[in-house]
C-alpha positions in Angstrom: 0.0 0.0 0.0 2.8 2.5 0.9 4.6 1.7 -2.3 1.5 2.4 -4.4 0.9 5.7 -2.6 4.5 6.7 -3.1 4.3 5.8 -6.8 1.1 7.9 -7.3 2.6 10.7 -5.3 5.7 10.8 -7.5 3.6 10.8 -10.6 1.6 13.8 -9.3 4.8 15.5 -8.2 6.3 15.1 -11.7 3.2 16.4 -13.3 3.2 19.5 -11.1 6.9 20.0 -11.7 6.5 19.8 -15.5 3.9 22.6 -15.2 6.3 24.8 -13.3 5.3 24.1 -9.7 8.2 24.3 -7.2 7.9 22.9 -3.7 9.6 20.8 -1.1 8.0 17.8 0.4 8.8 15.7 3.4 7.3 12.2 3.6 6.2 11.1 7.0 5.0 7.7 8.2 2.5 7.8 11.1 2.9 4.7 13.2 -0.2 4.4 15.3 -0.8 0.6 14.8 1.5 -2.2 15.6 1.4 -3.5 12.1 3.1 -0.3 10.9 5.7 -0.6 13.6 6.4 -4.1 12.6 7.1 -2.8 9.0 9.3 0.1 10.3 12.4 -1.2 8.4 10.6 -1.1 5.1 8.8 2.2 5.8 12.0 3.9 7.0 13.5 3.6 3.5 10.5 5.6 2.0 10.0 8.5 4.4 11.9 11.4 5.9 10.7 10.7 9.5 8.4 8.7 11.7 5.7 9.9 14.0 4.5 7.5 16.7 1.0 8.1 18.0 1.3 6.6 21.4 -2.4 6.7 22.3 -3.5 4.7 19.3 -0.4 2.5 19.3 -1.1 1.3 22.9 -4.8 1.0 22.3 -4.5 -1.0 19.1 -1.6 -3.2 20.3 -3.3 -4.1 23.5 -6.9 -4.2 22.1 -8.0 -1.9 24.9 -10.5 1.0 24.6 -9.0 3.5 27.0 -12.3 5.3 27.1 -14.2 2.2 28.4 -14.1 2.2 32.2 -14.5 -1.6 32.3 -11.2 -2.2 30.5 -9.3 1.0 30.8 -7.1 -0.4 33.5 -5.6 -2.7 30.9 -4.3 0.3 28.9 -0.6 0.1 29.9 2.0 2.2 28.1 4.9 0.1 29.6 3.4 -3.2 28.4 6.3 -5.2 27.0 4.7 -5.4 23.5 4.3 -1.7 23.4 7.9 -1.1 24.4 9.1 -3.6 21.8 7.2 -1.8 19.0 8.6 1.6 20.1 12.1 0.3 20.2 11.7 -1.5 16.9 10.5 1.7 15.3 13.3 3.8 16.7 15.9 1.3 15.7 14.6 1.3 12.1 14.7 5.1 12.1 18.3 5.1 13.4 19.4 2.6 10.8 18.0 4.8 8.0 19.2 8.1 9.6 15.7 9.5 10.0 14.0 11.3 12.8 11.4 9.7 15.1 8.9 11.7 17.1 6.1 10.7 19.5 2.9 12.4 20.3 0.1 11.4 22.7 -0.2 11.0 26.5 2.9 8.8 26.8 5.1 11.5 25.3 3.9 14.0 27.9 4.3 11.8 31.0 7.7 11.9 32.7 7.2 8.4 34.1 7.9 7.0 30.6 10.8 9.2 29.7 13.6 6.8 30.6 12.2 4.3 28.1 11.5 6.9 25.4 14.9 8.5 25.7 16.6 5.1 25.9 14.8 3.9 22.8 16.1 6.9 20.9 12.9 8.9 20.4 14.1 12.3 19.0 11.1 14.5 19.7 8.2 14.5 22.1 5.0 16.4 21.3 2.8 17.2 24.3 0.4 19.6 25.8 1.9 22.8 27.3 1.1 21.7 30.8 3.5 18.8 30.5 6.5 20.8 29.3 7.9 21.9 32.7 8.2 18.4 34.2 9.4 16.8 31.0 12.0 19.5 30.5 13.2 19.1 34.1 13.4 15.4 33.8 15.3 15.5 30.5 17.9 17.7 32.0 18.5 15.4 34.9 18.3 11.9 33.3 21.5 10.2 32.2 21.1 9.1 28.5 23.4 6.1 29.2 21.2 5.0 32.1 18.0 5.6 30.1 19.4 3.3 27.4 20.1 0.7 30.1 16.6 1.1 31.5 15.1 0.7 28.1 17.1 -2.5 27.4 16.0 -3.9 30.8 12.4 -2.9 30.1 12.5 -5.0 26.9 13.3 -8.0 29.1 10.4 -7.4 31.6 7.4 -9.8 31.7 4.9 -7.2 32.8 4.0 -3.5 32.4 4.5 -3.2 36.2 8.1 -4.4 36.1 9.0 -1.9 33.3 7.2 0.9 35.0 9.2 0.1 38.2 12.4 0.4 36.2 11.4 3.9 35.0 10.4 5.0 38.5 13.7 3.7 39.9 15.7 5.8 37.4 13.6 8.9 38.1 14.0 8.3 41.9 17.8 8.3 41.5 18.2 11.1 39.0 15.0 13.3 39.1 13.4 12.7 42.5 11.6 16.0 42.5 9.9 15.1 39.2 8.8 11.7 40.5 7.5 13.4 43.7 5.3 15.7 41.5 4.0 12.8 39.6 3.1 10.7 42.7 1.3 13.8 44.1 -0.6 14.1 40.9 0.7 17.5 40.0 
């Protein structure tokens, strides 16, 4: 499907260029479903950067409707399958020298920052209210230790284990941020 789109896009681009249109285009692959993350290596060769939509990625990967109170507790950003898809996507981006960004609630929550930084996510898009705590945590966290946390999280058998690793790194390096999170601020 992506190759067909790219083929049609190139034909349209050529037709416009022949008629004198001048423009620059960046191709992006939005990865909000696990199937796209599993194809990250092939997609990375065709685009300029990746954008991971964390809300949908988690929801579709875990088959959990986060808006449904009966199953919302199963919506777990640190689920091992979710972490593996994020890491797989970031690794594919790195191999092809392209940028990878993330949007959604996971991107704006400092609890998940050790995994996201360790995986190699280049950019986080979040609501303005999250900027202060994310910025504070980014300044304090060791990249080397975040990489270790991410690698260890890939070996976890549960979301709770991976979340505990993130909390432990925050407790060591950004205890003030962790305290704000636990107080719900």
